[in-house]
C-alpha positions as protocol buffer text, in pm:
chain_id: "A"
residue {
  index: 1
  type: MET
  ca { x: 0 y: 0 z: 0 }
}
residue {
  index: 2
  type: THR
  ca { x: 135 y: 342 z: -98 }
}
residue {
  index: 3
  type: GLN
  ca { x: 216 y: 563 z: 198 }
}
residue {
  index: 4
  type: ARG
  ca { x: 29 y: 890 z: 227 }
}
residue {
  index: 5
  type: ILE
  ca { x: 174 y: 1238 z: 203 }
}
residue {
  index: 6
  type: PHE
  ca { x: -148 y: 1425 z: 294 }
}
residue {
  index: 7
  type: LEU
  ca { x: -411 y: 1315 z: 542 }
}
residue {
  index: 8
  type: ASP
  ca { x: -695 y: 1448 z: 326 }
}
residue {
  index: 9
  type: PRO
  ca { x: -760 y: 1215 z: 28 }
}
residue {
  index: 10
  type: ALA
  ca { x: -847 y: 1504 z: -204 }
}
residue {
  index: 11
  type: HIS
  ca { x: -522 y: 1684 z: -123 }
}
residue {
  index: 12
  type: GLU
  ca { x: -331 y: 1358 z: -165 }
}
residue {
  index: 13
  type: ALA
  ca { x: -479 y: 1291 z: -508 }
}
residue {
  index: 14
  type: ALA
  ca { x: -419 y: 1648 z: -627 }
}
residue {
  index: 15
  type: PHE
  ca { x: -59 y: 1651 z: -505 }
}
residue {
  index: 16
  type: ARG
  ca { x: 23 y: 1312 z: -656 }
}
residue {
  index: 17
  type: THR
  ca { x: -133 y: 1406 z: -990 }
}
residue {
  index: 18
  type: GLU
  ca { x: -52 y: 1775 z: -1033 }
}
residue {
  index: 19
  type: GLY
  ca { x: 255 y: 1800 z: -811 }
}
residue {
  index: 20
  type: TYR
  ca { x: 120 y: 2073 z: -585 }
}
residue {
  index: 21
  type: VAL
  ca { x: -170 y: 2203 z: -378 }
}
residue {
  index: 22
  type: VAL
  ca { x: -244 y: 2550 z: -240 }
}
residue {
  index: 23
  type: LEU
  ca { x: -419 y: 2571 z: 97 }
}
residue {
  index: 24
  type: ASP
  ca { x: -535 y: 2853 z: 326 }
}
residue {
  index: 25
  type: LEU
  ca { x: -349 y: 2772 z: 645 }
}
residue {
  index: 26
  type: LEU
  ca { x: -174 y: 3078 z: 789 }
}
residue {
  index: 27
  type: GLY
  ca { x: -387 y: 3327 z: 978 }
}
residue {
  index: 28
  type: GLN
  ca { x: -318 y: 3697 z: 1020 }
}
residue {
  index: 29
  type: ALA
  ca { x: -138 y: 3633 z: 1348 }
}
residue {
  index: 30
  type: ASP
  ca { x: 90 y: 3375 z: 1182 }
}
residue {
  index: 31
  type: VAL
  ca { x: 178 y: 3615 z: 899 }
}
residue {
  index: 32
  type: ALA
  ca { x: 241 y: 3896 z: 1148 }
}
residue {
  index: 33
  type: GLU
  ca { x: 468 y: 3670 z: 1355 }
}
residue {
  index: 34
  type: LEU
  ca { x: 673 y: 3568 z: 1052 }
}
residue {
  index: 35
  type: LEU
  ca { x: 703 y: 3928 z: 931 }
}
residue {
  index: 36
  type: ALA
  ca { x: 804 y: 4051 z: 1274 }
}
residue {
  index: 37
  type: PHE
  ca { x: 1091 y: 3804 z: 1290 }
}
residue {
  index: 38
  type: TYR
  ca { x: 1187 y: 3882 z: 932 }
}
residue {
  index: 39
  type: ASP
  ca { x: 1229 y: 4248 z: 1028 }
}
residue {
  index: 40
  type: THR
  ca { x: 1506 y: 4143 z: 1269 }
}
residue {
  index: 41
  type: VAL
  ca { x: 1706 y: 3969 z: 991 }
}
residue {
  index: 42
  type: GLU
  ca { x: 1611 y: 4190 z: 695 }
}
residue {
  index: 43
  type: PRO
  ca { x: 1968 y: 4317 z: 628 }
}
residue {
  index: 44
  type: MET
  ca { x: 2087 y: 3969 z: 525 }
}
residue {
  index: 45
  type: HIS
  ca { x: 1824 y: 3953 z: 247 }
}
residue {
  index: 46
  type: ARG
  ca { x: 1916 y: 4257 z: 36 }
}
residue {
  index: 47
  type: SER
  ca { x: 2059 y: 4078 z: -269 }
}
residue {
  index: 48
  type: PRO
  ca { x: 1843 y: 4046 z: -585 }
}
residue {
  index: 49
  type: ILE
  ca { x: 1721 y: 3713 z: -442 }
}
residue {
  index: 50
  type: GLY
  ca { x: 1784 y: 3697 z: -68 }
}
residue {
  index: 51
  type: ILE
  ca { x: 1772 y: 3338 z: 59 }
}
residue {
  index: 52
  type: SER
  ca { x: 1846 y: 3279 z: 426 }
}
residue {
  index: 53
  type: VAL
  ca { x: 1987 y: 2930 z: 384 }
}
residue {
  index: 54
  type: LEU
  ca { x: 2256 y: 3054 z: 145 }
}
residue {
  index: 55
  type: SER
  ca { x: 2400 y: 3291 z: 405 }
}
residue {
  index: 56
  type: ASN
  ca { x: 2734 y: 3217 z: 573 }
}
residue {
  index: 57
  type: ASN
  ca { x: 2593 y: 3344 z: 903 }
}
residue {
  index: 58
  type: LEU
  ca { x: 2515 y: 3010 z: 1062 }
}
residue {
  index: 59
  type: ALA
  ca { x: 2375 y: 3158 z: 1383 }
}
residue {
  index: 60
  type: GLN
  ca { x: 2119 y: 3362 z: 1191 }
}
residue {
  index: 61
  type: ARG
  ca { x: 2033 y: 3066 z: 970 }
}
residue {
  index: 62
  type: ALA
  ca { x: 1959 y: 2858 z: 1279 }
}
residue {
  index: 63
  type: ALA
  ca { x: 1753 y: 3134 z: 1439 }
}
residue {
  index: 64
  type: ILE
  ca { x: 1549 y: 3180 z: 1120 }
}
residue {
  index: 65
  type: HIS
  ca { x: 1488 y: 2807 z: 1094 }
}
residue {
  index: 66
  type: ALA
  ca { x: 1368 y: 2799 z: 1454 }
}
residue {
  index: 67
  type: ALA
  ca { x: 1129 y: 3092 z: 1406 }
}
residue {
  index: 68
  type: VAL
  ca { x: 987 y: 2986 z: 1070 }
}
residue {
  index: 69
  type: GLY
  ca { x: 986 y: 2618 z: 1165 }
}
residue {
  index: 70
  type: ALA
  ca { x: 781 y: 2684 z: 1478 }
}
residue {
  index: 71
  type: VAL
  ca { x: 500 y: 2839 z: 1271 }
}
residue {
  index: 72
  type: PHE
  ca { x: 519 y: 2567 z: 1007 }
}
residue {
  index: 73
  type: GLU
  ca { x: 505 y: 2292 z: 1267 }
}
residue {
  index: 74
  type: ARG
  ca { x: 185 y: 2414 z: 1427 }
}
residue {
  index: 75
  type: ALA
  ca { x: 8 y: 2542 z: 1112 }
}
residue {
  index: 76
  type: LEU
  ca { x: 129 y: 2328 z: 821 }
}
residue {
  index: 77
  type: LEU
  ca { x: 244 y: 1989 z: 946 }
}
residue {
  index: 78
  type: PRO
  ca { x: -104 y: 1885 z: 1072 }
}
residue {
  index: 79
  type: VAL
  ca { x: -218 y: 1834 z: 710 }
}
residue {
  index: 80
  type: LEU
  ca { x: 73 y: 1597 z: 634 }
}
residue {
  index: 81
  type: GLU
  ca { x: 121 y: 1232 z: 734 }
}
residue {
  index: 82
  type: ASP
  ca { x: 410 y: 1223 z: 982 }
}
residue {
  index: 83
  type: TYR
  ca { x: 639 y: 1479 z: 819 }
}
residue {
  index: 84
  type: ARG
  ca { x: 893 y: 1708 z: 988 }
}
residue {
  index: 85
  type: ILE
  ca { x: 1045 y: 2045 z: 897 }
}
residue {
  index: 86
  type: ALA
  ca { x: 1403 y: 1996 z: 773 }
}
residue {
  index: 87
  type: LEU
  ca { x: 1453 y: 2361 z: 681 }
}
residue {
  index: 88
  type: GLY
  ca { x: 1280 y: 2693 z: 737 }
}
residue {
  index: 89
  type: ASN
  ca { x: 1397 y: 3018 z: 580 }
}
residue {
  index: 90
  type: TYR
  ca { x: 1298 y: 3335 z: 399 }
}
residue {
  index: 91
  type: VAL
  ca { x: 1316 y: 3396 z: 24 }
}
residue {
  index: 92
  type: VAL
  ca { x: 1307 y: 3768 z: -52 }
}
residue {
  index: 93
  type: LYS
  ca { x: 1299 y: 3979 z: -367 }
}
residue {
  index: 94
  type: PRO
  ca { x: 1362 y: 4351 z: -302 }
}
residue {
  index: 95
  type: GLY
  ca { x: 1137 y: 4598 z: -479 }
}
residue {
  index: 96
  type: ASN
  ca { x: 1229 y: 4746 z: -817 }
}
residue {
  index: 97
  type: CYS
  ca { x: 1495 y: 4482 z: -878 }
}
residue {
  index: 98
  type: LEU
  ca { x: 1490 y: 4353 z: -1235 }
}
residue {
  index: 99
  type: ALA
  ca { x: 1786 y: 4125 z: -1158 }
}
residue {
  index: 100
  type: GLY
  ca { x: 1570 y: 3912 z: -931 }
}
residue {
  index: 101
  type: LYS
  ca { x: 1439 y: 3655 z: -1178 }
}
residue {
  index: 102
  type: PHE
  ca { x: 1467 y: 3303 z: -1033 }
}
residue {
  index: 103
  type: GLN
  ca { x: 1554 y: 3070 z: -1320 }
}
residue {
  index: 104
  type: LEU
  ca { x: 1364 y: 2746 z: -1378 }
}
residue {
  index: 105
  type: HIS
  ca { x: 1494 y: 2464 z: -1163 }
}
residue {
  index: 106
  type: GLN
  ca { x: 1402 y: 2157 z: -964 }
}
residue {
  index: 107
  type: ASP
  ca { x: 1478 y: 2142 z: -595 }
}
residue {
  index: 108
  type: PRO
  ca { x: 1750 y: 1892 z: -502 }
}
residue {
  index: 109
  type: SER
  ca { x: 1673 y: 1547 z: -366 }
}
residue {
  index: 110
  type: PHE
  ca { x: 1637 y: 1559 z: 12 }
}
residue {
  index: 111
  type: ILE
  ca { x: 1509 y: 1201 z: 45 }
}
residue {
  index: 112
  type: ASP
  ca { x: 1466 y: 878 z: -149 }
}
residue {
  index: 113
  type: GLU
  ca { x: 1154 y: 966 z: -348 }
}
residue {
  index: 114
  type: GLY
  ca { x: 1043 y: 610 z: -422 }
}
residue {
  index: 115
  type: GLU
  ca { x: 697 y: 629 z: -259 }
}
residue {
  index: 116
  type: LEU
  ca { x: 691 y: 963 z: -84 }
}
residue {
  index: 117
  type: ALA
  ca { x: 797 y: 1310 z: -185 }
}
residue {
  index: 118
  type: GLY
  ca { x: 1003 y: 1583 z: -33 }
}
residue {
  index: 119
  type: VAL
  ca { x: 775 y: 1886 z: -7 }
}
residue {
  index: 120
  type: THR
  ca { x: 860 y: 2250 z: -69 }
}
residue {
  index: 121
  type: LEU
  ca { x: 661 y: 2491 z: 149 }
}
residue {
  index: 122
  type: TRP
  ca { x: 616 y: 2837 z: -7 }
}
residue {
  index: 123
  type: CYS
  ca { x: 416 y: 3091 z: 194 }
}
residue {
  index: 124
  type: PRO
  ca { x: 401 y: 3453 z: 71 }
}
residue {
  index: 125
  type: LEU
  ca { x: 372 y: 3708 z: 350 }
}
residue {
  index: 126
  type: CYS
  ca { x: 220 y: 3961 z: 110 }
}
residue {
  index: 127
  type: ASP
  ca { x: -16 y: 3915 z: -183 }
}
residue {
  index: 128
  type: VAL
  ca { x: 185 y: 3802 z: -489 }
}
residue {
  index: 129
  type: GLY
  ca { x: 111 y: 3847 z: -858 }
}
residue {
  index: 130
  type: ALA
  ca { x: 270 y: 3930 z: -1191 }
}
residue {
  index: 131
  type: ASP
  ca { x: 427 y: 4255 z: -1069 }
}
residue {
  index: 132
  type: ASN
  ca { x: 613 y: 4126 z: -763 }
}
residue {
  index: 133
  type: GLY
  ca { x: 750 y: 3780 z: -831 }
}
residue {
  index: 134
  type: TYR
  ca { x: 478 y: 3520 z: -800 }
}
residue {
  index: 135
  type: LEU
  ca { x: 580 y: 3157 z: -847 }
}
residue {
  index: 136
  type: GLY
  ca { x: 550 y: 2983 z: -1180 }
}
residue {
  index: 137
  type: ILE
  ca { x: 534 y: 2605 z: -1218 }
}
residue {
  index: 138
  type: VAL
  ca { x: 516 y: 2355 z: -1503 }
}
residue {
  index: 139
  type: PRO
  ca { x: 215 y: 2143 z: -1401 }
}
residue {
  index: 140
  type: ARG
  ca { x: 287 y: 1772 z: -1362 }
}
residue {
  index: 141
  type: SER
  ca { x: 655 y: 1825 z: -1434 }
}
residue {
  index: 142
  type: HIS
  ca { x: 731 y: 1634 z: -1113 }
}
residue {
  index: 143
  type: LEU
  ca { x: 674 y: 1324 z: -1326 }
}
residue {
  index: 144
  type: LEU
  ca { x: 928 y: 1416 z: -1595 }
}
residue {
  index: 145
  type: ASN
  ca { x: 1268 y: 1388 z: -1427 }
}
residue {
  index: 146
  type: GLN
  ca { x: 1247 y: 1175 z: -1115 }
}
residue {
  index: 147
  type: ASN
  ca { x: 1615 y: 1092 z: -1081 }
}
residue {
  index: 148
  type: TYR
  ca { x: 1830 y: 1190 z: -785 }
}
residue {
  index: 149
  type: ARG
  ca { x: 1918 y: 1559 z: -823 }
}
residue {
  index: 150
  type: PRO
  ca { x: 2205 y: 1775 z: -696 }
}
residue {
  index: 151
  type: PRO
  ca { x: 2145 y: 2147 z: -638 }
}
residue {
  index: 152
  type: GLY
  ca { x: 2158 y: 2342 z: -963 }
}
residue {
  index: 153
  type: PRO
  ca { x: 1965 y: 2483 z: -1257 }
}
residue {
  index: 154
  type: LEU
  ca { x: 1717 y: 2288 z: -1466 }
}
residue {
  index: 155
  type: PRO
  ca { x: 1917 y: 2027 z: -1663 }
}
residue {
  index: 156
  type: TYR
  ca { x: 1732 y: 2117 z: -1985 }
}
residue {
  index: 157
  type: PRO
  ca { x: 1869 y: 2463 z: -2076 }
}
residue {
  index: 158
  type: GLN
  ca { x: 1768 y: 2419 z: -2440 }
}
residue {
  index: 159
  type: LEU
  ca { x: 1403 y: 2380 z: -2335 }
}
residue {
  index: 160
  type: VAL
  ca { x: 1377 y: 2673 z: -2093 }
}
residue {
  index: 161
  type: PRO
  ca { x: 1253 y: 2927 z: -2354 }
}
residue {
  index: 162
  type: LEU
  ca { x: 986 y: 2681 z: -2469 }
}
residue {
  index: 163
  type: LEU
  ca { x: 881 y: 2598 z: -2113 }
}
residue {
  index: 164
  type: GLU
  ca { x: 855 y: 2964 z: -2017 }
}
residue {
  index: 165
  type: ALA
  ca { x: 664 y: 3057 z: -2331 }
}
residue {
  index: 166
  type: GLY
  ca { x: 414 y: 2774 z: -2346 }
}
residue {
  index: 167
  type: PHE
  ca { x: 401 y: 2556 z: -2037 }
}
residue {
  index: 168
  type: MET
  ca { x: 431 y: 2774 z: -1728 }
}
residue {
  index: 169
  type: GLN
  ca { x: 138 y: 2829 z: -1494 }
}
residue {
  index: 170
  type: TYR
  ca { x: 177 y: 3122 z: -1257 }
}
residue {
  index: 171
  type: LEU
  ca { x: 15 y: 3120 z: -914 }
}
residue {
  index: 172
  type: PRO
  ca { x: -127 y: 3445 z: -776 }
}
residue {
  index: 173
  type: MET
  ca { x: -153 y: 3394 z: -401 }
}
residue {
  index: 174
  type: ARG
  ca { x: -275 y: 3586 z: -99 }
}
residue {
  index: 175
  type: ALA
  ca { x: -69 y: 3645 z: 210 }
}
residue {
  index: 176
  type: GLY
  ca { x: -107 y: 3339 z: 431 }
}
residue {
  index: 177
  type: GLN
  ca { x: -183 y: 3089 z: 156 }
}
residue {
  index: 178
  type: VAL
  ca { x: 56 y: 2795 z: 142 }
}
residue {
  index: 179
  type: LEU
  ca { x: 191 y: 2616 z: -162 }
}
residue {
  index: 180
  type: PHE
  ca { x: 288 y: 2253 z: -101 }
}
residue {
  index: 181
  type: MET
  ca { x: 502 y: 2148 z: -398 }
}
residue {
  index: 182
  type: ASP
  ca { x: 682 y: 1828 z: -493 }
}
residue {
  index: 183
  type: HIS
  ca { x: 1058 y: 1890 z: -498 }
}
residue {
  index: 184
  type: ARG
  ca { x: 1071 y: 1749 z: -851 }
}
residue {
  index: 185
  type: MET
  ca { x: 849 y: 2023 z: -992 }
}
residue {
  index: 186
  type: PHE
  ca { x: 998 y: 2259 z: -1253 }
}
residue {
  index: 187
  type: HIS
  ca { x: 951 y: 2608 z: -1109 }
}
residue {
  index: 188
  type: GLY
  ca { x: 1083 y: 2964 z: -1109 }
}
residue {
  index: 189
  type: SER
  ca { x: 967 y: 3322 z: -1064 }
}
residue {
  index: 190
  type: PRO
  ca { x: 995 y: 3658 z: -1241 }
}
residue {
  index: 191
  type: ALA
  ca { x: 1160 y: 3967 z: -1098 }
}
residue {
  index: 192
  type: ASN
  ca { x: 988 y: 4195 z: -849 }
}
residue {
  index: 193
  type: ARG
  ca { x: 893 y: 4513 z: -1038 }
}
residue {
  index: 194
  type: SER
  ca { x: 685 y: 4655 z: -755 }
}
residue {
  index: 195
  type: ALA
  ca { x: 803 y: 4917 z: -506 }
}
residue {
  index: 196
  type: HIS
  ca { x: 793 y: 4680 z: -208 }
}
residue {
  index: 197
  type: SER
  ca { x: 989 y: 4371 z: -107 }
}
residue {
  index: 198
  type: ARG
  ca { x: 831 y: 4034 z: -173 }
}
residue {
  index: 199
  type: VAL
  ca { x: 887 y: 3827 z: 140 }
}
residue {
  index: 200
  type: VAL
  ca { x: 817 y: 3454 z: 140 }
}
residue {
  index: 201
  type: ALA
  ca { x: 853 y: 3213 z: 431 }
}
residue {
  index: 202
  type: ALA
  ca { x: 972 y: 2891 z: 274 }
}
residue {
  index: 203
  type: GLY
  ca { x: 1082 y: 2552 z: 387 }
}
residue {
  index: 204
  type: VAL
  ca { x: 1137 y: 2183 z: 331 }
}
residue {
  index: 205
  type: ALA
  ca { x: 921 y: 1908 z: 481 }
}
residue {
  index: 206
  type: VAL
  ca { x: 1035 y: 1545 z: 472 }
}
residue {
  index: 207
  type: PRO
  ca { x: 890 y: 1218 z: 605 }
}
residue {
  index: 208
  type: ARG
  ca { x: 990 y: 1183 z: 967 }
}
residue {
  index: 209
  type: ALA
  ca { x: 1102 y: 820 z: 927 }
}
residue {
  index: 210
  type: GLN
  ca { x: 1321 y: 874 z: 621 }
}
residue {
  index: 211
  type: ARG
  ca { x: 1693 y: 947 z: 614 }
}
residue {
  index: 212
  type: LEU
  ca { x: 1788 y: 1296 z: 501 }
}
residue {
  index: 213
  type: LEU
  ca { x: 2011 y: 1306 z: 192 }
}
residue {
  index: 214
  type: TYR
  ca { x: 2250 y: 1540 z: 20 }
}
residue {
  index: 215
  type: CYS
  ca { x: 2330 y: 1467 z: -346 }
}
residue {
  index: 216
  type: HIS
  ca { x: 2658 y: 1588 z: -491 }
}
residue {
  index: 217
  type: VAL
  ca { x: 2804 y: 1588 z: -842 }
}
residue {
  index: 218
  type: ASP
  ca { x: 3166 y: 1683 z: -897 }
}
residue {
  index: 219
  type: HIS
  ca { x: 3128 y: 1857 z: -1231 }
}
residue {
  index: 220
  type: GLN
  ca { x: 3500 y: 1940 z: -1246 }
}
residue {
  index: 221
  type: SER
  ca { x: 3604 y: 1576 z: -1239 }
}
residue {
  index: 222
  type: GLY
  ca { x: 3371 y: 1488 z: -1525 }
}
residue {
  index: 223
  type: ASN
  ca { x: 3330 y: 1134 z: -1393 }
}
residue {
  index: 224
  type: GLY
  ca { x: 2953 y: 1139 z: -1446 }
}
residue {
  index: 225
  type: MET
  ca { x: 2879 y: 1008 z: -1098 }
}
residue {
  index: 226
  type: LEU
  ca { x: 2632 y: 1132 z: -837 }
}
residue {
  index: 227
  type: GLU
  ca { x: 2720 y: 1084 z: -471 }
}
residue {
  index: 228
  type: ILE
  ca { x: 2440 y: 1018 z: -223 }
}
residue {
  index: 229
  type: HIS
  ca { x: 2525 y: 1121 z: 131 }
}
residue {
  index: 230
  type: GLU
  ca { x: 2317 y: 1041 z: 439 }
}
residue {
  index: 231
  type: VAL
  ca { x: 2330 y: 1350 z: 658 }
}
residue {
  index: 232
  type: ALA
  ca { x: 2218 y: 1469 z: 1001 }
}
residue {
  index: 233
  type: PRO
  ca { x: 1869 y: 1617 z: 1054 }
}
residue {
  index: 234
  type: ASP
  ca { x: 2019 y: 1967 z: 1093 }
}
residue {
  index: 235
  type: PHE
  ca { x: 2266 y: 1935 z: 803 }
}
residue {
  index: 236
  type: TYR
  ca { x: 2105 y: 2205 z: 588 }
}
residue {
  index: 237
  type: LEU
  ca { x: 2133 y: 2459 z: 868 }
}
residue {
  index: 238
  type: ARG
  ca { x: 2512 y: 2430 z: 877 }
}
residue {
  index: 239
  type: ASN
  ca { x: 2636 y: 2349 z: 527 }
}
residue {
  index: 240
  type: SER
  ca { x: 2666 y: 2484 z: 175 }
}
residue {
  index: 241
  type: PHE
  ca { x: 2450 y: 2366 z: -113 }
}
residue {
  index: 242
  type: SER
  ca { x: 2749 y: 2349 z: -348 }
}
residue {
  index: 243
  type: GLU
  ca { x: 3020 y: 2147 z: -174 }
}
residue {
  index: 244
  type: ARG
  ca { x: 3082 y: 1780 z: -103 }
}
residue {
  index: 245
  type: PRO
  ca { x: 2978 y: 1717 z: 260 }
}
residue {
  index: 246
  type: ALA
  ca { x: 3255 y: 1691 z: 517 }
}
residue {
  index: 247
  type: GLU
  ca { x: 3020 y: 1502 z: 748 }
}
residue {
  index: 248
  type: GLY
  ca { x: 2762 y: 1229 z: 730 }
}
residue {
  index: 249
  type: VAL
  ca { x: 2792 y: 896 z: 549 }
}
residue {
  index: 250
  type: HIS
  ca { x: 2868 y: 850 z: 179 }
}
residue {
  index: 251
  type: ALA
  ca { x: 2599 y: 589 z: 114 }
}
residue {
  index: 252
  type: GLU
  ca { x: 2665 y: 522 z: -255 }
}
residue {
  index: 253
  type: SER
  ca { x: 2765 y: 664 z: -590 }
}
residue {
  index: 254
  type: ILE
  ca { x: 2551 y: 610 z: -898 }
}
residue {
  index: 255
  type: PRO
  ca { x: 2565 y: 736 z: -1257 }
}
residue {
  index: 256
  type: TYR
  ca { x: 2423 y: 1087 z: -1274 }
}
residue {
  index: 257
  type: GLN
  ca { x: 2120 y: 1057 z: -1499 }
}
residue {
  index: 258
  type: VAL
  ca { x: 1867 y: 1302 z: -1640 }
}
residue {
  index: 259
  type: SER
  ca { x: 1552 y: 1173 z: -1810 }
}
residue {
  index: 260
  type: ALA
  ca { x: 1527 y: 1244 z: -2182 }
}
residue {
  index: 261
  type: LEU
  ca { x: 1296 y: 1536 z: -2258 }
}
residue {
  index: 262
  type: SER
  ca { x: 1201 y: 1708 z: -2584 }
}
residue {
  index: 263
  type: ALA
  ca { x: 944 y: 1952 z: -2716 }
}
residue {
  index: 264
  type: ALA
  ca { x: 734 y: 1658 z: -2836 }
}
residue {
  index: 265
  type: THR
  ca { x: 757 y: 1489 z: -2495 }
}
residue {
  index: 266
  type: LEU
  ca { x: 645 y: 1809 z: -2323 }
}
residue {
  index: 267
  type: ALA
  ca { x: 348 y: 1851 z: -2557 }
}
residue {
  index: 268
  type: ALA
  ca { x: 235 y: 1490 z: -2506 }
}
residue {
  index: 269
  type: HIS
  ca { x: 281 y: 1517 z: -2130 }
}
residue {
  index: 270
  type: ALA
  ca { x: 71 y: 1833 z: -2114 }
}
residue {
  index: 271
  type: GLN
  ca { x: -217 y: 1660 z: -2293 }
}
residue {
  index: 272
  type: ALA
  ca { x: -203 y: 1330 z: -2103 }
}
residue {
  index: 273
  type: ASP
  ca { x: -481 y: 1233 z: -1866 }
}
residue {
  index: 274
  type: PHE
  ca { x: -322 y: 1150 z: -1532 }
}
residue {
  index: 275
  type: SER
  ca { x: -510 y: 1017 z: -1234 }
}
residue {
  index: 276
  type: PHE
  ca { x: -318 y: 973 z: -909 }
}
residue {
  index: 277
  type: ALA
  ca { x: -6 y: 915 z: -1117 }
}
residue {
  index: 278
  type: SER
  ca { x: 270 y: 696 z: -978 }
}
residue {
  index: 279
  type: THR
  ca { x: 579 y: 873 z: -852 }
}
residue {
  index: 280
  type: THR
  ca { x: 801 y: 567 z: -826 }
}
residue {
  index: 281
  type: ALA
  ca { x: 971 y: 544 z: -1168 }
}
residue {
  index: 282
  type: ARG
  ca { x: 1338 y: 634 z: -1200 }
}
residue {
  index: 283
  type: SER
  ca { x: 1586 y: 594 z: -1486 }
}
residue {
  index: 284
  type: ASN
  ca { x: 1846 y: 444 z: -1255 }
}
């Protein structure tokens, strides 16, 4: 029997099929609490895309995780089946910053995604739309490349213009709404052209019983291998997303594979009729 991600069967079916669901879960008090803490760490988010977890200030990263994670645990985790918060942070786009486009990508593999999924949590703390950097997704793209993934850009650079022109679905959201998204989803966001910062509380939820992973590819060596490391529950609060781990256990190395994808494949995938699609297939 397939393990559940969501307790609600309708949410489970939508997430498995489409790769995401949007729910109204954060109240005004939750949003105010997250914004109040953000005000105390605002200076570290002034780059075109300010992401807490990429900062070298480990003490602030830990404090942000604790503050954001506390809200996520009480407001978001109750809809999931025995998940925990592996990472809480802010993702910020300053106002009037045309350099703040977030390129299409998939999130890296945080777990073995055989039956369950790692879940991205994306919670805007202001209303988001076309003018201030709302999130864009390629629906059902979580079914296209299900291999283990290191951090990095979408491994289909030749298809990005086509994806952005014809396959993206953008998600206007209100402050306090929550996007639950499969880590395998193709997603990105445009620059913030408004006068005000776009502040998002974001995070990673993983099944409580599963080992946490970090996947690494040494592109300089050119050996074509992907290393899978088993890491501590707080690994992502203390380490870079671009370096081979100096801690944890190197569980195995496998050929780094990316599923074949073409314009014709994308068109057929967009027209296919999925119903609670399986998320277990992998090329390796």
